[in-house]
One Martini backbone bead per residue (centre of mass of N, CA, C, O) as a GRO file, in nm:
protein
  280
    1MET     BB    1  22.519  -2.031  -4.760
    2GLU     BB    2  22.680  -2.052  -5.074
    3TYR     BB    3  22.896  -1.821  -5.254
    4PRO     BB    4  23.038  -1.674  -5.490
    5ILE     BB    5  23.356  -1.501  -5.535
    6ILE     BB    6  23.416  -1.167  -5.628
    7ILE     BB    7  23.723  -1.015  -5.730
    8LEU     BB    8  23.853  -0.680  -5.675
    9HIS     BB    9  24.112  -0.508  -5.751
   10GLY     BB   10  24.358  -0.288  -5.736
   11TRP     BB   11  24.561  -0.048  -5.804
   12GLU     BB   12  24.823  -0.191  -5.980
   13ALA     BB   13  24.687  -0.459  -5.993
   14THR     BB   14  24.607  -0.815  -6.001
   15LYS     BB   15  24.512  -1.139  -6.002
   16LYS     BB   16  24.792  -1.230  -5.878
   17SER     BB   17  24.746  -1.104  -5.589
   18TYR     BB   18  24.556  -1.385  -5.524
   19GLU     BB   19  24.741  -1.653  -5.497
   20GLN     BB   20  24.687  -1.692  -5.185
   21LEU     BB   21  24.376  -1.656  -5.124
   22LYS     BB   22  24.221  -1.838  -5.317
   23PRO     BB   23  24.304  -2.131  -5.213
   24LEU     BB   24  24.198  -2.082  -4.921
   25LEU     BB   25  23.900  -2.055  -5.002
   26GLU     BB   26  23.874  -2.324  -5.158
   27GLN     BB   27  23.944  -2.511  -4.912
   28LYS     BB   28  23.651  -2.400  -4.785
   29GLY     BB   29  23.439  -2.427  -5.047
   30ASN     BB   30  23.497  -2.197  -5.241
   31SER     BB   31  23.410  -1.986  -5.505
   32VAL     BB   32  23.656  -1.822  -5.720
   33VAL     BB   33  23.672  -1.490  -5.878
   34VAL     BB   34  23.945  -1.351  -6.078
   35PHE     BB   35  24.026  -1.041  -6.248
   36ASP     BB   36  24.109  -0.819  -6.481
   37LEU     BB   37  24.118  -0.488  -6.519
   38PRO     BB   38  24.111  -0.230  -6.704
   39GLY     BB   39  24.467  -0.159  -6.736
   40PHE     BB   40  24.539  -0.454  -6.618
   41GLY     BB   41  24.743  -0.670  -6.701
   42SER     BB   42  24.574  -0.842  -6.964
   43GLU     BB   43  24.390  -0.586  -6.972
   44PRO     BB   44  24.302  -0.353  -7.164
   45ALA     BB   45  24.272  -0.040  -7.213
   46PRO     BB   46  24.085   0.201  -7.266
   47SER     BB   47  24.036   0.444  -7.517
   48LYS     BB   48  23.906   0.594  -7.277
   49GLU     BB   49  23.823   0.757  -7.023
   50TRP     BB   50  23.726   0.656  -6.690
   51SER     BB   51  23.497   0.577  -6.456
   52VAL     BB   52  23.357   0.406  -6.204
   53ASP     BB   53  23.100   0.340  -6.362
   54ASP     BB   54  23.241   0.201  -6.598
   55TYR     BB   55  23.360  -0.030  -6.424
   56ALA     BB   56  23.089  -0.133  -6.326
   57ASP     BB   57  22.969  -0.208  -6.596
   58TRP     BB   58  23.190  -0.402  -6.687
   59THR     BB   59  23.179  -0.594  -6.445
   60LEU     BB   60  22.882  -0.691  -6.483
   61GLU     BB   61  22.934  -0.800  -6.764
   62TRP     BB   62  23.156  -1.001  -6.693
   63ILE     BB   63  23.004  -1.169  -6.489
   64GLY     BB   64  22.763  -1.252  -6.673
   65LYS     BB   65  22.947  -1.392  -6.896
   66ASN     BB   66  23.172  -1.562  -6.698
   67ALA     BB   67  23.019  -1.644  -6.401
   68LEU     BB   68  22.715  -1.613  -6.485
   69SER     BB   69  22.343  -1.662  -6.559
   70CYS     BB   70  22.219  -1.343  -6.603
   71TYR     BB   71  22.301  -1.315  -6.911
   72PRO     BB   72  22.311  -1.284  -7.218
   73GLU     BB   73  22.478  -1.336  -7.479
   74ARG     BB   74  22.779  -1.195  -7.617
   75SER     BB   75  22.954  -1.056  -7.845
   76GLY     BB   76  23.264  -0.954  -7.920
   77SER     BB   77  23.175  -0.672  -8.030
   78GLU     BB   78  23.011  -0.593  -7.776
   79VAL     BB   79  23.248  -0.597  -7.581
   80LYS     BB   80  23.420  -0.391  -7.728
   81ASP     BB   81  23.218  -0.159  -7.716
   82LEU     BB   82  23.219  -0.140  -7.412
   83ILE     BB   83  23.523  -0.064  -7.385
   84ASP     BB   84  23.507   0.188  -7.613
   85ARG     BB   85  23.324   0.371  -7.490
   86ASP     BB   86  23.195   0.648  -7.398
   87SER     BB   87  23.246   0.879  -7.092
   88SER     BB   88  23.037   1.083  -7.118
   89PRO     BB   89  22.770   1.228  -6.963
   90SER     BB   90  22.569   1.192  -7.218
   91ALA     BB   91  22.621   0.856  -7.193
   92GLN     BB   92  22.508   0.739  -6.930
   93ASN     BB   93  22.241   0.591  -7.011
   94ASP     BB   94  22.371   0.398  -7.224
   95ARG     BB   95  22.571   0.253  -7.001
   96LYS     BB   96  22.371   0.119  -6.853
   97VAL     BB   97  22.256  -0.149  -6.718
   98ASN     BB   98  22.019  -0.377  -6.830
   99GLN     BB   99  21.797  -0.515  -6.626
  100ASN     BB  100  21.611  -0.672  -6.844
  101ASP     BB  101  21.845  -0.876  -6.940
  102ARG     BB  102  21.785  -1.044  -6.712
  103LYS     BB  103  21.734  -1.336  -6.563
  104GLU     BB  104  21.489  -1.448  -6.352
  105GLU     BB  105  21.603  -1.739  -6.391
  106GLY     BB  106  21.891  -1.892  -6.274
  107CYS     BB  107  22.024  -1.668  -6.096
  108GLU     BB  108  22.316  -1.613  -5.960
  109LYS     BB  109  22.465  -1.556  -5.660
  110PHE     BB  110  22.691  -1.311  -5.498
  111VAL     BB  111  23.010  -1.209  -5.374
  112LEU     BB  112  23.166  -0.897  -5.315
  113PHE     BB  113  23.517  -0.814  -5.352
  114GLY     BB  114  23.690  -0.508  -5.242
  115HIS     BB  115  24.007  -0.356  -5.311
  116SER     BB  116  24.027  -0.046  -5.291
  117PHE     BB  117  23.953   0.025  -5.598
  118GLY     BB  118  23.760  -0.221  -5.592
  119GLY     BB  119  23.579  -0.085  -5.375
  120ARG     BB  120  23.460   0.135  -5.547
  121ILE     BB  121  23.312  -0.056  -5.741
  122ALA     BB  122  23.147  -0.208  -5.525
  123ILE     BB  123  22.990   0.029  -5.429
  124LYS     BB  124  22.849   0.105  -5.690
  125ILE     BB  125  22.706  -0.166  -5.726
  126ALA     BB  126  22.555  -0.180  -5.451
  127ALA     BB  127  22.389   0.093  -5.499
  128ARG     BB  128  22.207  -0.060  -5.725
  129GLN     BB  129  22.076  -0.316  -5.610
  130PRO     BB  130  22.132  -0.605  -5.695
  131LYS     BB  131  21.987  -0.918  -5.681
  132GLU     BB  132  22.268  -1.094  -5.698
  133LEU     BB  133  22.359  -0.957  -5.430
  134ALA     BB  134  22.448  -1.114  -5.120
  135GLY     BB  135  22.739  -0.969  -5.072
  136LEU     BB  136  22.972  -0.738  -4.901
  137ILE     BB  137  23.334  -0.670  -4.935
  138LEU     BB  138  23.546  -0.436  -4.766
  139CYS     BB  139  23.900  -0.378  -4.840
  140ASP     BB  140  24.055  -0.115  -4.802
  141ALA     BB  141  23.877   0.109  -4.920
  142ALA     BB  142  23.807   0.346  -5.150
  143GLY     BB  143  23.627   0.689  -5.163
  144VAL     BB  144  23.608   0.851  -4.847
  145THR     BB  145  23.849   1.053  -4.875
  146PRO     BB  146  23.920   1.359  -4.811
  147ARG     BB  147  24.074   1.600  -5.009
  148PRO     BB  148  24.290   1.823  -4.982
  149LYS     BB  149  24.303   2.119  -5.149
  150ILE     BB  150  24.612   2.141  -5.182
  151LYS     BB  151  24.645   1.860  -5.322
  152ILE     BB  152  24.458   1.906  -5.556
  153ALA     BB  153  24.602   2.151  -5.675
  154LEU     BB  154  24.878   2.013  -5.713
  155PHE     BB  155  24.791   1.778  -5.888
  156ASN     BB  156  24.664   1.943  -6.120
  157PHE     BB  157  24.924   2.099  -6.186
  158LEU     BB  158  25.105   1.859  -6.254
  159THR     BB  159  24.925   1.721  -6.480
  160LYS     BB  160  24.919   1.998  -6.669
  161THR     BB  161  25.240   2.137  -6.613
  162GLY     BB  162  25.485   1.954  -6.529
  163ASN     BB  163  25.625   1.877  -6.795
  164ALA     BB  164  25.713   2.167  -6.880
  165ILE     BB  165  25.885   2.237  -6.637
  166PHE     BB  166  26.073   1.970  -6.636
  167SER     BB  167  26.187   2.054  -6.939
  168LEU     BB  168  26.369   2.242  -6.843
  169PRO     BB  169  26.704   2.266  -6.847
  170LEU     BB  170  26.746   2.316  -6.530
  171LEU     BB  171  26.533   2.054  -6.461
  172ASN     BB  172  26.564   1.794  -6.627
  173PHE     BB  173  26.765   1.624  -6.436
  174LEU     BB  174  26.532   1.638  -6.192
  175ARG     BB  175  26.264   1.519  -6.285
  176PRO     BB  176  26.231   1.234  -6.157
  177LEU     BB  177  26.266   1.315  -5.858
  178VAL     BB  178  26.057   1.539  -5.831
  179ARG     BB  179  25.810   1.388  -5.922
  180LYS     BB  180  25.817   1.168  -5.709
  181LEU     BB  181  25.809   1.343  -5.448
  182VAL     BB  182  25.547   1.503  -5.507
  183TYR     BB  183  25.352   1.269  -5.556
  184TRP     BB  184  25.402   1.141  -5.284
  185TRP     BB  185  25.312   1.381  -5.107
  186SER     BB  186  25.015   1.409  -5.247
  187GLY     BB  187  24.914   1.090  -5.268
  188ASP     BB  188  25.000   1.004  -5.599
  189ARG     BB  189  25.185   0.746  -5.656
  190ASP     BB  190  25.027   0.594  -5.876
  191TYR     BB  191  25.052   0.810  -6.097
  192TYR     BB  192  25.358   0.795  -6.140
  193TYR     BB  193  25.340   0.479  -6.258
  194LEU     BB  194  25.194   0.548  -6.497
  195ARG     BB  195  25.085   0.436  -6.828
  196GLY     BB  196  24.936   0.655  -7.003
  197ASP     BB  197  24.685   0.883  -7.065
  198VAL     BB  198  24.423   0.736  -6.998
  199MET     BB  199  24.500   0.636  -6.704
  200ARG     BB  200  24.557   0.915  -6.591
  201LYS     BB  201  24.272   1.031  -6.637
  202THR     BB  202  24.126   0.815  -6.482
  203PHE     BB  203  24.255   0.865  -6.209
  204ARG     BB  204  24.149   1.152  -6.174
  205ILE     BB  205  23.850   1.081  -6.181
  206VAL     BB  206  23.839   0.871  -5.950
  207ILE     BB  207  23.964   1.048  -5.703
  208GLU     BB  208  23.734   1.285  -5.722
  209GLU     BB  209  23.531   1.077  -5.609
  210ASP     BB  210  23.270   1.082  -5.374
  211LEU     BB  211  23.094   0.806  -5.199
  212ASN     BB  212  22.926   0.889  -4.946
  213GLN     BB  213  22.632   0.950  -5.081
  214ILE     BB  214  22.582   0.622  -5.154
  215LEU     BB  215  22.586   0.443  -4.895
  216PRO     BB  216  22.267   0.435  -4.815
  217LYS     BB  217  22.195   0.240  -5.073
  218ILE     BB  218  22.307   0.009  -4.918
  219ASN     BB  219  22.135  -0.334  -4.862
  220THR     BB  220  22.375  -0.517  -4.822
  221PRO     BB  221  22.547  -0.737  -4.672
  222THR     BB  222  22.825  -0.599  -4.474
  223LEU     BB  223  23.189  -0.621  -4.484
  224ILE     BB  224  23.457  -0.469  -4.297
  225ILE     BB  225  23.805  -0.466  -4.383
  226TRP     BB  226  24.097  -0.361  -4.172
  227GLY     BB  227  24.400  -0.212  -4.148
  228GLU     BB  228  24.538  -0.055  -3.884
  229LYS     BB  229  24.815   0.040  -4.067
  230ASP     BB  230  24.687   0.199  -4.284
  231LYS     BB  231  24.818   0.459  -4.520
  232MET     BB  232  24.623   0.481  -4.766
  233THR     BB  233  24.360   0.381  -4.595
  234PRO     BB  234  24.239   0.479  -4.329
  235LEU     BB  235  24.061   0.379  -4.050
  236SER     BB  236  23.850   0.607  -4.073
  237ASP     BB  237  23.718   0.495  -4.333
  238ALA     BB  238  23.585   0.250  -4.198
  239HIS     BB  239  23.395   0.416  -4.016
  240THR     BB  240  23.249   0.560  -4.240
  241LEU     BB  241  23.132   0.305  -4.372
  242ASN     BB  242  22.994   0.191  -4.115
  243GLU     BB  243  22.799   0.444  -4.091
  244GLY     BB  244  22.686   0.452  -4.400
  245ILE     BB  245  22.625   0.135  -4.368
  246GLY     BB  246  22.372  -0.037  -4.292
  247GLY     BB  247  22.458  -0.312  -4.082
  248SER     BB  248  22.750  -0.310  -4.077
  249LEU     BB  249  23.067  -0.471  -4.050
  250LEU     BB  250  23.368  -0.461  -3.837
  251GLU     BB  251  23.714  -0.553  -3.917
  252VAL     BB  252  24.013  -0.541  -3.736
  253LEU     BB  253  24.360  -0.561  -3.824
  254ARG     BB  254  24.618  -0.610  -3.637
  255GLY     BB  255  24.915  -0.483  -3.770
  256VAL     BB  256  24.792  -0.406  -4.045
  257GLY     BB  257  24.772  -0.299  -4.362
  258HIS     BB  258  24.667  -0.264  -4.703
  259ASN     BB  259  24.743  -0.597  -4.755
  260PRO     BB  260  24.594  -0.871  -4.632
  261HIS     BB  261  24.627  -1.078  -4.883
  262ARG     BB  262  24.945  -1.077  -4.809
  263GLU     BB  263  24.990  -1.061  -4.494
  264VAL     BB  264  24.696  -1.229  -4.399
  265PRO     BB  265  24.544  -1.471  -4.568
  266GLU     BB  266  24.433  -1.666  -4.350
  267GLN     BB  267  24.266  -1.460  -4.187
  268LEU     BB  268  24.100  -1.354  -4.418
  269ALA     BB  269  23.968  -1.618  -4.508
  270ALA     BB  270  23.821  -1.679  -4.243
  271ILE     BB  271  23.643  -1.418  -4.243
  272ILE     BB  272  23.503  -1.464  -4.514
  273ASP     BB  273  23.385  -1.747  -4.463
  274LYS     BB  274  23.207  -1.673  -4.223
  275PHE     BB  275  23.032  -1.462  -4.360
  276ILE     BB  276  22.911  -1.643  -4.589
  277LYS     BB  277  22.793  -1.876  -4.400
  278GLU     BB  278  22.589  -1.651  -4.255
  279LEU     BB  279  22.426  -1.623  -4.490
  280ASP     BB  280  22.096  -1.660  -4.608
   0.00000   0.00000   0.00000
């Protein structure tokens, strides 16, 4: 049976990142939907910092409104309220997607593909066990790499006090170079290139969450695809996901790095298509 494929892009990427993969999947008879996540591409950033759960909520709402017939129509103001809502822990219950809003009949199922940061969101969604999710594909997904304490301490120090230190007269001229080198070493190169306080705070919230504990909740048929040479999310993460998600399949792409959709789009499309066509 064939299902539409919903693609969630990575951090600092956009829907344009899939201009190679999308037509290849469509040529094989698949329906593909890819869109910009808040803060990337054409989609405005949220007004307040978000967690991965916030992105998961927004994504489910977007899919229901724009890609599937699972949710009742929402007005523009309601969608705006969703984007602007508070992300404080006290508002967690109010932000959860109302499962009762879904239509019981005529609700289309879909396959969720998440790459890197998009994989974090996909894991969060799959752990909620939505009835509409027919399959899950995690491609070089982030979220299960334990961050060394020294790097966490350095990163937090830089984000809180770095600007003040680098603004000192004696260091000011070295500021761009020093910031770049230290952020790169700490493994937070994405943070260095971010623009805007909201997205910087969002990034800090996102990378501090370890998703290992929710992996056993995923009961959807899952395919894990990983580049053997990935330096951003190492191959060991793929094995962690494979062990944590019961019944999951692992496909390792030899000689490939962090972006299979750009490096080997034809090979990736073939693997995805095969997985989807074998779903019950």
